[in-house]
N, CA, C and O atoms as a Maestro MAE file, in Angstrom:
{
 s_m_m2io_version
 :::
 2.0.0
}

f_m_ct {
 s_m_title
 :::
 protein
 m_atom[284] {
  # First column is atom index #
  i_m_mmod_type
  r_m_x_coord
  r_m_y_coord
  r_m_z_coord
  i_m_residue_number
  s_m_chain_name
  s_m_pdb_residue_name
  s_m_pdb_atom_name
  i_m_atomic_number
  :::
  1 25 36.213 81.792 -79.242 1 A "LEU " " N  " 7
  2 3 37.286 82.340 -78.427 1 A "LEU " " CA " 6
  3 2 36.786 82.706 -77.029 1 A "LEU " " C  " 6
  4 15 37.509 82.520 -76.049 1 A "LEU " " O  " 8
  5 25 35.566 83.221 -76.925 2 A "SER " " N  " 7
  6 3 35.033 83.588 -75.612 2 A "SER " " CA " 6
  7 2 34.818 82.353 -74.741 2 A "SER " " C  " 6
  8 15 34.890 82.446 -73.516 2 A "SER " " O  " 8
  9 25 34.553 81.197 -75.353 3 A "ASP " " N  " 7
  10 3 34.399 79.960 -74.582 3 A "ASP " " CA " 6
  11 2 35.710 79.534 -73.936 3 A "ASP " " C  " 6
  12 15 35.702 78.856 -72.908 3 A "ASP " " O  " 8
  13 25 36.829 79.920 -74.522 4 A "LEU " " N  " 7
  14 3 38.130 79.553 -73.964 4 A "LEU " " CA " 6
  15 2 38.395 80.224 -72.626 4 A "LEU " " C  " 6
  16 15 39.157 79.698 -71.815 4 A "LEU " " O  " 8
  17 25 37.778 81.382 -72.379 5 A "LYS " " N  " 7
  18 3 38.009 82.113 -71.132 5 A "LYS " " CA " 6
  19 2 37.644 81.285 -69.906 5 A "LYS " " C  " 6
  20 15 38.271 81.432 -68.856 5 A "LYS " " O  " 8
  21 25 36.647 80.422 -70.021 6 A "LYS " " N  " 7
  22 3 36.256 79.615 -68.862 6 A "LYS " " CA " 6
  23 2 37.311 78.573 -68.515 6 A "LYS " " C  " 6
  24 15 37.274 77.990 -67.431 6 A "LYS " " O  " 8
  25 25 38.246 78.336 -69.420 7 A "PHE " " N  " 7
  26 3 39.327 77.392 -69.164 7 A "PHE " " CA " 6
  27 2 40.623 78.081 -68.747 7 A "PHE " " C  " 6
  28 15 41.621 77.410 -68.486 7 A "PHE " " O  " 8
  29 25 40.620 79.425 -68.680 8 A "ASN " " N  " 7
  30 3 41.812 80.146 -68.234 8 A "ASN " " CA " 6
  31 2 42.107 79.806 -66.778 8 A "ASN " " C  " 6
  32 15 41.197 79.674 -65.960 8 A "ASN " " O  " 8
  33 25 43.370 79.671 -66.476 9 A "LEU " " N  " 7
  34 3 43.779 79.350 -65.114 9 A "LEU " " CA " 6
  35 2 43.847 80.617 -64.276 9 A "LEU " " C  " 6
  36 15 44.302 81.664 -64.736 9 A "LEU " " O  " 8
  37 25 43.383 80.499 -63.034 10 A "LYS " " N  " 7
  38 3 43.382 81.612 -62.090 10 A "LYS " " CA " 6
  39 2 44.262 81.254 -60.904 10 A "LYS " " C  " 6
  40 15 44.433 80.081 -60.571 10 A "LYS " " O  " 8
  41 25 44.810 82.271 -60.278 11 A "SER " " N  " 7
  42 3 45.609 82.063 -59.078 11 A "SER " " CA " 6
  43 2 44.764 81.328 -58.037 11 A "SER " " C  " 6
  44 15 43.634 81.727 -57.757 11 A "SER " " O  " 8
  45 25 45.311 80.261 -57.470 12 A "GLY " " N  " 7
  46 3 44.579 79.470 -56.484 12 A "GLY " " CA " 6
  47 2 43.910 78.233 -57.048 12 A "GLY " " C  " 6
  48 15 43.439 77.390 -56.284 12 A "GLY " " O  " 8
  49 25 43.855 78.101 -58.366 13 A "ASP " " N  " 7
  50 3 43.324 76.869 -58.959 13 A "ASP " " CA " 6
  51 2 44.282 75.724 -58.640 13 A "ASP " " C  " 6
  52 15 45.500 75.901 -58.649 13 A "ASP " " O  " 8
  53 25 43.728 74.567 -58.363 14 A "VAL " " N  " 7
  54 3 44.541 73.370 -58.145 14 A "VAL " " CA " 6
  55 2 44.190 72.390 -59.257 14 A "VAL " " C  " 6
  56 15 43.020 72.082 -59.485 14 A "VAL " " O  " 8
  57 25 45.220 71.904 -59.945 15 A "LEU " " N  " 7
  58 3 45.037 70.950 -61.039 15 A "LEU " " CA " 6
  59 2 45.513 69.577 -60.603 15 A "LEU " " C  " 6
  60 15 46.494 69.455 -59.870 15 A "LEU " " O  " 8
  61 25 44.812 68.539 -61.056 16 A "PHE " " N  " 7
  62 3 45.199 67.159 -60.780 16 A "PHE " " CA " 6
  63 2 45.278 66.390 -62.095 16 A "PHE " " C  " 6
  64 15 44.445 66.572 -62.982 16 A "PHE " " O  " 8
  65 25 46.296 65.525 -62.210 17 A "ASN " " N  " 7
  66 3 46.386 64.627 -63.372 17 A "ASN " " CA " 6
  67 2 45.204 63.678 -63.354 17 A "ASN " " C  " 6
  68 15 44.946 63.025 -62.343 17 A "ASN " " O  " 8
  69 25 44.499 63.595 -64.438 18 A "ARG " " N  " 7
  70 3 43.395 62.649 -64.564 18 A "ARG " " CA " 6
  71 2 43.893 61.301 -65.072 18 A "ARG " " C  " 6
  72 15 43.314 60.257 -64.772 18 A "ARG " " O  " 8
  73 25 44.970 61.339 -65.842 19 A "SER " " N  " 7
  74 3 45.492 60.105 -66.428 19 A "SER " " CA " 6
  75 2 47.013 60.153 -66.444 19 A "SER " " C  " 6
  76 15 47.621 61.215 -66.312 19 A "SER " " O  " 8
  77 25 47.608 58.986 -66.608 20 A "SER " " N  " 7
  78 3 49.062 58.879 -66.645 20 A "SER " " CA " 6
  79 2 49.433 57.556 -67.300 20 A "SER " " C  " 6
  80 15 48.616 56.638 -67.381 20 A "SER " " O  " 8
  81 25 50.658 57.469 -67.760 21 A "LEU " " N  " 7
  82 3 51.140 56.202 -68.320 21 A "LEU " " CA " 6
  83 2 51.326 55.150 -67.232 21 A "LEU " " C  " 6
  84 15 51.269 53.950 -67.499 21 A "LEU " " O  " 8
  85 25 51.549 55.612 -66.000 22 A "VAL " " N  " 7
  86 3 51.697 54.697 -64.867 22 A "VAL " " CA " 6
  87 2 50.694 55.077 -63.787 22 A "VAL " " C  " 6
  88 15 50.353 56.250 -63.636 22 A "VAL " " O  " 8
  89 25 50.227 54.100 -63.047 23 A "ARG " " N  " 7
  90 3 49.191 54.328 -62.037 23 A "ARG " " CA " 6
  91 2 49.618 55.355 -60.997 23 A "ARG " " C  " 6
  92 15 48.808 56.171 -60.557 23 A "ARG " " O  " 8
  93 25 50.891 55.317 -60.603 24 A "SER " " N  " 7
  94 3 51.374 56.226 -59.562 24 A "SER " " CA " 6
  95 2 51.416 57.684 -60.028 24 A "SER " " C  " 6
  96 15 51.588 58.590 -59.213 24 A "SER " " O  " 8
  97 25 51.260 57.910 -61.317 25 A "GLY " " N  " 7
  98 3 51.269 59.273 -61.840 25 A "GLY " " CA " 6
  99 2 49.920 59.960 -61.804 25 A "GLY " " C  " 6
  100 15 49.832 61.163 -62.053 25 A "GLY " " O  " 8
  101 25 48.873 59.220 -61.499 26 A "ILE " " N  " 7
  102 3 47.523 59.783 -61.466 26 A "ILE " " CA " 6
  103 2 47.330 60.573 -60.174 26 A "ILE " " C  " 6
  104 15 47.749 60.136 -59.102 26 A "ILE " " O  " 8
  105 25 46.703 61.716 -60.283 27 A "GLY " " N  " 7
  106 3 46.329 62.491 -59.108 27 A "GLY " " CA " 6
  107 2 47.372 63.460 -58.590 27 A "GLY " " C  " 6
  108 15 47.149 64.096 -57.560 27 A "GLY " " O  " 8
  109 25 48.503 63.597 -59.265 28 A "TRP " " N  " 7
  110 3 49.506 64.556 -58.796 28 A "TRP " " CA " 6
  111 2 48.961 65.969 -58.948 28 A "TRP " " C  " 6
  112 15 48.394 66.310 -59.986 28 A "TRP " " O  " 8
  113 25 49.134 66.800 -57.905 29 A "PRO " " N  " 7
  114 3 48.585 68.153 -57.940 29 A "PRO " " CA " 6
  115 2 49.552 69.183 -58.514 29 A "PRO " " C  " 6
  116 15 50.764 68.973 -58.554 29 A "PRO " " O  " 8
  117 25 48.987 70.290 -58.951 30 A "PHE " " N  " 7
  118 3 49.748 71.465 -59.361 30 A "PHE " " CA " 6
  119 2 48.971 72.682 -58.890 30 A "PHE " " C  " 6
  120 15 47.776 72.796 -59.163 30 A "PHE " " O  " 8
  121 25 49.629 73.585 -58.192 31 A "LEU " " N  " 7
  122 3 48.990 74.799 -57.689 31 A "LEU " " CA " 6
  123 2 49.324 75.961 -58.614 31 A "LEU " " C  " 6
  124 15 50.493 76.254 -58.862 31 A "LEU " " O  " 8
  125 25 48.294 76.615 -59.117 32 A "VAL " " N  " 7
  126 3 48.490 77.806 -59.945 32 A "VAL " " CA " 6
  127 2 48.705 78.976 -58.988 32 A "VAL " " C  " 6
  128 15 47.808 79.340 -58.227 32 A "VAL " " O  " 8
  129 25 49.883 79.552 -59.034 33 A "ARG " " N  " 7
  130 3 50.233 80.620 -58.093 33 A "ARG " " CA " 6
  131 2 50.030 82.013 -58.682 33 A "ARG " " C  " 6
  132 15 49.918 82.994 -57.947 33 A "ARG " " O  " 8
  133 25 49.986 82.092 -59.983 34 A "GLN " " N  " 7
  134 3 49.883 83.389 -60.640 34 A "GLN " " CA " 6
  135 2 48.863 83.280 -61.768 34 A "GLN " " C  " 6
  136 15 48.892 82.333 -62.553 34 A "GLN " " O  " 8
  137 25 47.964 84.256 -61.841 35 A "GLU " " N  " 7
  138 3 46.962 84.239 -62.908 35 A "GLU " " CA " 6
  139 2 47.632 84.462 -64.256 35 A "GLU " " C  " 6
  140 15 48.509 85.314 -64.400 35 A "GLU " " O  " 8
  141 25 47.209 83.688 -65.230 36 A "ASP " " N  " 7
  142 3 47.762 83.797 -66.577 36 A "ASP " " CA " 6
  143 2 46.611 83.662 -67.561 36 A "ASP " " C  " 6
  144 15 46.050 82.578 -67.724 36 A "ASP " " O  " 8
  145 25 46.266 84.745 -68.205 37 A "ASN " " N  " 7
  146 3 45.130 84.732 -69.130 37 A "ASN " " CA " 6
  147 2 45.416 83.989 -70.424 37 A "ASN " " C  " 6
  148 15 44.531 83.859 -71.270 37 A "ASN " " O  " 8
  149 25 46.643 83.497 -70.588 38 A "THR " " N  " 7
  150 3 46.967 82.746 -71.800 38 A "THR " " CA " 6
  151 2 47.072 81.252 -71.529 38 A "THR " " C  " 6
  152 15 47.130 80.460 -72.470 38 A "THR " " O  " 8
  153 25 47.098 80.853 -70.267 39 A "ALA " " N  " 7
  154 3 47.238 79.433 -69.926 39 A "ALA " " CA " 6
  155 2 45.862 78.806 -69.729 39 A "ALA " " C  " 6
  156 15 44.996 79.381 -69.069 39 A "ALA " " O  " 8
  157 25 45.671 77.631 -70.305 40 A "THR " " N  " 7
  158 3 44.435 76.877 -70.140 40 A "THR " " CA " 6
  159 2 44.791 75.449 -69.745 40 A "THR " " C  " 6
  160 15 45.968 75.097 -69.674 40 A "THR " " O  " 8
  161 25 43.783 74.635 -69.490 41 A "PHE " " N  " 7
  162 3 44.020 73.230 -69.174 41 A "PHE " " CA " 6
  163 2 43.183 72.366 -70.105 41 A "PHE " " C  " 6
  164 15 42.212 72.837 -70.696 41 A "PHE " " O  " 8
  165 25 43.565 71.099 -70.232 42 A "ASP " " N  " 7
  166 3 42.858 70.215 -71.166 42 A "ASP " " CA " 6
  167 2 42.160 69.082 -70.422 42 A "ASP " " C  " 6
  168 15 42.088 69.085 -69.193 42 A "ASP " " O  " 8
  169 25 41.656 68.130 -71.169 43 A "CYS " " N  " 7
  170 3 40.848 67.046 -70.602 43 A "CYS " " CA " 6
  171 2 41.665 66.047 -69.785 43 A "CYS " " C  " 6
  172 15 41.084 65.173 -69.142 43 A "CYS " " O  " 8
  173 25 42.990 66.151 -69.792 44 A "HIS " " N  " 7
  174 3 43.819 65.244 -68.997 44 A "HIS " " CA " 6
  175 2 44.011 65.751 -67.572 44 A "HIS " " C  " 6
  176 15 44.643 65.089 -66.748 44 A "HIS " " O  " 8
  177 25 43.460 66.929 -67.289 45 A "LEU " " N  " 7
  178 3 43.587 67.543 -65.970 45 A "LEU " " CA " 6
  179 2 42.212 67.834 -65.395 45 A "LEU " " C  " 6
  180 15 41.251 68.078 -66.125 45 A "LEU " " O  " 8
  181 25 42.139 67.805 -64.082 46 A "ILE " " N  " 7
  182 3 40.931 68.210 -63.364 46 A "ILE " " CA " 6
  183 2 41.269 69.500 -62.630 46 A "ILE " " C  " 6
  184 15 42.261 69.559 -61.904 46 A "ILE " " O  " 8
  185 25 40.454 70.533 -62.814 47 A "ARG " " N  " 7
  186 3 40.685 71.799 -62.107 47 A "ARG " " CA " 6
  187 2 39.738 71.877 -60.920 47 A "ARG " " C  " 6
  188 15 38.542 71.610 -61.039 47 A "ARG " " O  " 8
  189 25 40.292 72.246 -59.781 48 A "VAL " " N  " 7
  190 3 39.498 72.461 -58.574 48 A "VAL " " CA " 6
  191 2 39.575 73.946 -58.238 48 A "VAL " " C  " 6
  192 15 40.657 74.498 -58.038 48 A "VAL " " O  " 8
  193 25 38.410 74.580 -58.179 49 A "LYS " " N  " 7
  194 3 38.324 75.986 -57.783 49 A "LYS " " CA " 6
  195 2 37.750 75.996 -56.369 49 A "LYS " " C  " 6
  196 15 36.643 75.512 -56.136 49 A "LYS " " O  " 8
  197 25 38.504 76.546 -55.443 50 A "LEU " " N  " 7
  198 3 38.150 76.451 -54.032 50 A "LEU " " CA " 6
  199 2 37.522 77.728 -53.494 50 A "LEU " " C  " 6
  200 15 37.800 78.828 -53.973 50 A "LEU " " O  " 8
  201 25 36.670 77.559 -52.490 51 A "ASN " " N  " 7
  202 3 36.198 78.683 -51.692 51 A "ASN " " CA " 6
  203 2 37.294 78.937 -50.662 51 A "ASN " " C  " 6
  204 15 37.442 78.168 -49.713 51 A "ASN " " O  " 8
  205 25 38.059 80.005 -50.842 52 A "LYS " " N  " 7
  206 3 39.229 80.265 -49.999 52 A "LYS " " CA " 6
  207 2 38.867 80.588 -48.555 52 A "LYS " " C  " 6
  208 15 39.747 80.619 -47.695 52 A "LYS " " O  " 8
  209 25 37.583 80.831 -48.272 53 A "GLU " " N  " 7
  210 3 37.149 81.032 -46.890 53 A "GLU " " CA " 6
  211 2 37.004 79.695 -46.167 53 A "GLU " " C  " 6
  212 15 36.950 79.661 -44.937 53 A "GLU " " O  " 8
  213 25 36.939 78.598 -46.916 54 A "LYS " " N  " 7
  214 3 36.769 77.268 -46.323 54 A "LYS " " CA " 6
  215 2 38.041 76.442 -46.365 54 A "LYS " " C  " 6
  216 15 38.331 75.710 -45.418 54 A "LYS " " O  " 8
  217 25 38.805 76.543 -47.445 55 A "ILE " " N  " 7
  218 3 40.057 75.789 -47.561 55 A "ILE " " CA " 6
  219 2 41.028 76.569 -48.450 55 A "ILE " " C  " 6
  220 15 40.666 77.056 -49.521 55 A "ILE " " O  " 8
  221 25 42.251 76.671 -47.983 56 A "LEU " " N  " 7
  222 3 43.273 77.377 -48.750 56 A "LEU " " CA " 6
  223 2 43.824 76.468 -49.844 56 A "LEU " " C  " 6
  224 15 44.069 75.288 -49.595 56 A "LEU " " O  " 8
  225 25 44.019 76.992 -51.035 57 A "PRO " " N  " 7
  226 3 44.578 76.184 -52.124 57 A "PRO " " CA " 6
  227 2 45.927 75.568 -51.755 57 A "PRO " " C  " 6
  228 15 46.215 74.431 -52.129 57 A "PRO " " O  " 8
  229 25 46.750 76.317 -51.022 58 A "GLU " " N  " 7
  230 3 48.059 75.811 -50.610 58 A "GLU " " CA " 6
  231 2 47.917 74.579 -49.718 58 A "GLU " " C  " 6
  232 15 48.709 73.642 -49.820 58 A "GLU " " O  " 8
  233 25 46.906 74.580 -48.840 59 A "TYR " " N  " 7
  234 3 46.678 73.434 -47.958 59 A "TYR " " CA " 6
  235 2 46.297 72.199 -48.778 59 A "TYR " " C  " 6
  236 15 46.857 71.123 -48.571 59 A "TYR " " O  " 8
  237 25 45.356 72.348 -49.697 60 A "LEU " " N  " 7
  238 3 44.940 71.211 -50.529 60 A "LEU " " CA " 6
  239 2 46.114 70.682 -51.335 60 A "LEU " " C  " 6
  240 15 46.293 69.470 -51.458 60 A "LEU " " O  " 8
  241 25 46.914 71.588 -51.885 61 A "TYR " " N  " 7
  242 3 48.080 71.184 -52.672 61 A "TYR " " CA " 6
  243 2 49.059 70.372 -51.823 61 A "TYR " " C  " 6
  244 15 49.466 69.279 -52.216 61 A "TYR " " O  " 8
  245 25 49.431 70.903 -50.668 62 A "ILE " " N  " 7
  246 3 50.408 70.214 -49.810 62 A "ILE " " CA " 6
  247 2 49.833 68.897 -49.299 62 A "ILE " " C  " 6
  248 15 50.536 67.886 -49.277 62 A "ILE " " O  " 8
  249 25 48.567 68.894 -48.887 63 A "TYR " " N  " 7
  250 3 47.944 67.651 -48.422 63 A "TYR " " CA " 6
  251 2 47.923 66.605 -49.539 63 A "TYR " " C  " 6
  252 15 48.138 65.420 -49.284 63 A "TYR " " O  " 8
  253 25 47.666 67.035 -50.766 64 A "SER " " N  " 7
  254 3 47.591 66.108 -51.902 64 A "SER " " CA " 6
  255 2 48.930 65.455 -52.219 64 A "SER " " C  " 6
  256 15 48.976 64.421 -52.885 64 A "SER " " O  " 8
  257 25 50.006 66.047 -51.750 65 A "LEU " " N  " 7
  258 3 51.339 65.466 -51.929 65 A "LEU " " CA " 6
  259 2 51.685 64.451 -50.839 65 A "LEU " " C  " 6
  260 15 52.647 63.696 -50.976 65 A "LEU " " O  " 8
  261 25 50.905 64.434 -49.762 66 A "SER " " N  " 7
  262 3 51.217 63.577 -48.614 66 A "SER " " CA " 6
  263 2 50.947 62.104 -48.928 66 A "SER " " C  " 6
  264 15 50.132 61.787 -49.794 66 A "SER " " O  " 8
  265 25 51.636 61.211 -48.218 67 A "PRO " " N  " 7
  266 3 51.406 59.773 -48.418 67 A "PRO " " CA " 6
  267 2 49.956 59.363 -48.133 67 A "PRO " " C  " 6
  268 15 49.442 58.438 -48.762 67 A "PRO " " O  " 8
  269 25 49.297 60.042 -47.190 68 A "TRP " " N  " 7
  270 3 47.906 59.700 -46.846 68 A "TRP " " CA " 6
  271 2 46.983 59.978 -48.019 68 A "TRP " " C  " 6
  272 15 46.088 59.184 -48.312 68 A "TRP " " O  " 8
  273 25 47.194 61.088 -48.683 69 A "ALA " " N  " 7
  274 3 46.342 61.434 -49.826 69 A "ALA " " CA " 6
  275 2 46.696 60.613 -51.058 69 A "ALA " " C  " 6
  276 15 45.833 60.345 -51.893 69 A "ALA " " O  " 8
  277 25 47.952 60.216 -51.179 70 A "ARG " " N  " 7
  278 3 48.404 59.488 -52.359 70 A "ARG " " CA " 6
  279 2 47.912 58.044 -52.379 70 A "ARG " " C  " 6
  280 15 47.979 57.393 -53.421 70 A "ARG " " O  " 8
  281 25 47.421 57.530 -51.255 71 A "LYS " " N  " 7
  282 3 46.929 56.140 -51.221 71 A "LYS " " CA " 6
  283 2 45.702 56.044 -52.023 71 A "LYS " " C  " 6
  284 15 45.119 54.965 -52.133 71 A "LYS " " O  " 8
  :::
 }
 m_bond[283] {
  # First column is bond index #
  i_m_from
  i_m_to
  i_m_order
  :::
  1 1 2 1
  2 2 3 1
  3 3 4 2
  4 3 5 1
  5 5 6 1
  6 6 7 1
  7 7 8 2
  8 7 9 1
  9 9 10 1
  10 10 11 1
  11 11 12 2
  12 11 13 1
  13 13 14 1
  14 14 15 1
  15 15 16 2
  16 15 17 1
  17 17 18 1
  18 18 19 1
  19 19 20 2
  20 19 21 1
  21 21 22 1
  22 22 23 1
  23 23 24 2
  24 23 25 1
  25 25 26 1
  26 26 27 1
  27 27 28 2
  28 27 29 1
  29 29 30 1
  30 30 31 1
  31 31 32 2
  32 31 33 1
  33 33 34 1
  34 34 35 1
  35 35 36 2
  36 35 37 1
  37 37 38 1
  38 38 39 1
  39 39 40 2
  40 39 41 1
  41 41 42 1
  42 42 43 1
  43 43 44 2
  44 43 45 1
  45 45 46 1
  46 46 47 1
  47 47 48 2
  48 47 49 1
  49 49 50 1
  50 50 51 1
  51 51 52 2
  52 51 53 1
  53 53 54 1
  54 54 55 1
  55 55 56 2
  56 55 57 1
  57 57 58 1
  58 58 59 1
  59 59 60 2
  60 59 61 1
  61 61 62 1
  62 62 63 1
  63 63 64 2
  64 63 65 1
  65 65 66 1
  66 66 67 1
  67 67 68 2
  68 67 69 1
  69 69 70 1
  70 70 71 1
  71 71 72 2
  72 71 73 1
  73 73 74 1
  74 74 75 1
  75 75 76 2
  76 75 77 1
  77 77 78 1
  78 78 79 1
  79 79 80 2
  80 79 81 1
  81 81 82 1
  82 82 83 1
  83 83 84 2
  84 83 85 1
  85 85 86 1
  86 86 87 1
  87 87 88 2
  88 87 89 1
  89 89 90 1
  90 90 91 1
  91 91 92 2
  92 91 93 1
  93 93 94 1
  94 94 95 1
  95 95 96 2
  96 95 97 1
  97 97 98 1
  98 98 99 1
  99 99 100 2
  100 99 101 1
  101 101 102 1
  102 102 103 1
  103 103 104 2
  104 103 105 1
  105 105 106 1
  106 106 107 1
  107 107 108 2
  108 107 109 1
  109 109 110 1
  110 110 111 1
  111 111 112 2
  112 111 113 1
  113 113 114 1
  114 114 115 1
  115 115 116 2
  116 115 117 1
  117 117 118 1
  118 118 119 1
  119 119 120 2
  120 119 121 1
  121 121 122 1
  122 122 123 1
  123 123 124 2
  124 123 125 1
  125 125 126 1
  126 126 127 1
  127 127 128 2
  128 127 129 1
  129 129 130 1
  130 130 131 1
  131 131 132 2
  132 131 133 1
  133 133 134 1
  134 134 135 1
  135 135 136 2
  136 135 137 1
  137 137 138 1
  138 138 139 1
  139 139 140 2
  140 139 141 1
  141 141 142 1
  142 142 143 1
  143 143 144 2
  144 143 145 1
  145 145 146 1
  146 146 147 1
  147 147 148 2
  148 147 149 1
  149 149 150 1
  150 150 151 1
  151 151 152 2
  152 151 153 1
  153 153 154 1
  154 154 155 1
  155 155 156 2
  156 155 157 1
  157 157 158 1
  158 158 159 1
  159 159 160 2
  160 159 161 1
  161 161 162 1
  162 162 163 1
  163 163 164 2
  164 163 165 1
  165 165 166 1
  166 166 167 1
  167 167 168 2
  168 167 169 1
  169 169 170 1
  170 170 171 1
  171 171 172 2
  172 171 173 1
  173 173 174 1
  174 174 175 1
  175 175 176 2
  176 175 177 1
  177 177 178 1
  178 178 179 1
  179 179 180 2
  180 179 181 1
  181 181 182 1
  182 182 183 1
  183 183 184 2
  184 183 185 1
  185 185 186 1
  186 186 187 1
  187 187 188 2
  188 187 189 1
  189 189 190 1
  190 190 191 1
  191 191 192 2
  192 191 193 1
  193 193 194 1
  194 194 195 1
  195 195 196 2
  196 195 197 1
  197 197 198 1
  198 198 199 1
  199 199 200 2
  200 199 201 1
  201 201 202 1
  202 202 203 1
  203 203 204 2
  204 203 205 1
  205 205 206 1
  206 206 207 1
  207 207 208 2
  208 207 209 1
  209 209 210 1
  210 210 211 1
  211 211 212 2
  212 211 213 1
  213 213 214 1
  214 214 215 1
  215 215 216 2
  216 215 217 1
  217 217 218 1
  218 218 219 1
  219 219 220 2
  220 219 221 1
  221 221 222 1
  222 222 223 1
  223 223 224 2
  224 223 225 1
  225 225 226 1
  226 226 227 1
  227 227 228 2
  228 227 229 1
  229 229 230 1
  230 230 231 1
  231 231 232 2
  232 231 233 1
  233 233 234 1
  234 234 235 1
  235 235 236 2
  236 235 237 1
  237 237 238 1
  238 238 239 1
  239 239 240 2
  240 239 241 1
  241 241 242 1
  242 242 243 1
  243 243 244 2
  244 243 245 1
  245 245 246 1
  246 246 247 1
  247 247 248 2
  248 247 249 1
  249 249 250 1
  250 250 251 1
  251 251 252 2
  252 251 253 1
  253 253 254 1
  254 254 255 1
  255 255 256 2
  256 255 257 1
  257 257 258 1
  258 258 259 1
  259 259 260 2
  260 259 261 1
  261 261 262 1
  262 262 263 1
  263 263 264 2
  264 263 265 1
  265 265 266 1
  266 266 267 1
  267 267 268 2
  268 267 269 1
  269 269 270 1
  270 270 271 1
  271 271 272 2
  272 271 273 1
  273 273 274 1
  274 274 275 1
  275 275 276 2
  276 275 277 1
  277 277 278 1
  278 278 279 1
  279 279 280 2
  280 279 281 1
  281 281 282 1
  282 282 283 1
  283 283 284 2
  :::
 }
}
């Protein structure tokens, strides 16, 4: 159970789809806005934990939705 804590989502985490049924579904972002000690992520997602002094999670999320990042 203590190992599960490292998979808990924190405010500011950015998640990306690692896989999808269609190619265009890969890489879609999700921004965790509120900490939830009961929510975790699985192997189909990639979690990015950012240094907020260097890049804001909101910026990475919005940029990841742009056509330039989606290519």
